[in-house]
N, C-alpha and C positions, 0 to 999 in steps of 0.2 A: 503493500499499500504506500509507504513512505517514498520508497525507487521507485513506483507507478507516478506520485506524485513529481518529486526530482525530475524525473524525465520530461514529465509536463511542462514542468517551467525552465528546463534547460532548452526544451523545444520553443518555447513561444519568446524565450530571450533569444536565441537564435536567427528567427522570422522577423522579431523588432529590430534587433541590431546590425545583422549580416543581409538577411533576405530583400529587406524592404530597405537596407541602404541605398540610396537612388543622391542626384544631382541636388535634386527640392530637398531631400533629407537634411541635407550636407548644408544648404540655407539656412535652415532650419537652424542648425545648432550652429553655424555662424552667427546668428542672430540671437540664440541662446547666450555664446558668449562673450556677444558685446552686451548683452544688456547685463548678465552675469558681472562683469569685470566693472560696472559702476559700483558692486560694494566693496571690490578690492578697492578702487578711489576712495571713496567715501572711507572708507576703514583705517588707510593710509595720512590721509588730511586728517582726520582727529586725532591719530598716535602721534603725528608731529606737533599738532596743537596741542594737546592735552587737554583737550574739549572736542565733546562732538558738534562738527563742521559738515558743511554740505558743499563742496566745493563746484564749481559750474559745470567742470567734467564729467562731473556726476550726471547733468541732465543731459549732456549730449549722448553721452554712452545711453541714459533710458532712451532718448530721442530716436539714437541710429539702431538699438538694438529693438525698441517697440516697432519702428518703421517697418524692419526686418520680418520678426516677426507676423506681424499683420498681414504681411503681401506672403509670407506661407499661410496664415491661418485664411486666407482668401482662398489660396491655391486648394489647398484641404477644405473649404468649403464647410468649416467647423464654426458654426455661431457661434457658441461659446467664448471659443477662445479670440474669433473676430471682435465681438464687445465689449471683451476684456483689455484686447489691446488698442484698439479706437480709443477707451476711454483713458486709458492709461497713455497713449500719444496727444492724445489733445491737453491735459494736466502737464505732459512734461514738455510741449513747447510754449504753452503757457507761462509757465515758472520763467525759461529762457527769457520770454517779451519780458515779466516781470524785470529781470534780472540787467536787461538790455536798457530799459529807459530806466531802472535805478542808476545805469551809469553815465546814462547819456545826459541825465537832468541838470539843469544849472545849479551849482551849489547855491545855499544860503537861503 
């Protein structure tokens, strides 16, 4: 029974990670790597500052990863993934707009 379960899990993982691997999956993985890189950027910036900070690069990685993952979700026609990435992409873009506005505003 356990051996059968292990065999089934192994077959499933082989299908997911080897058999189904194609260019589209590689694009999705690249988007996920970009998206995940934002956490490393935020962590390193916070460690350097000795407090929690949110560097601008966090939002650029969020936007880039989110757009690639949105394209992947659209290709896969996954409504849950599409809605989640579309909403996130709007939030990342809006944060970059607010940062730009703050940086270009006249002082005083």
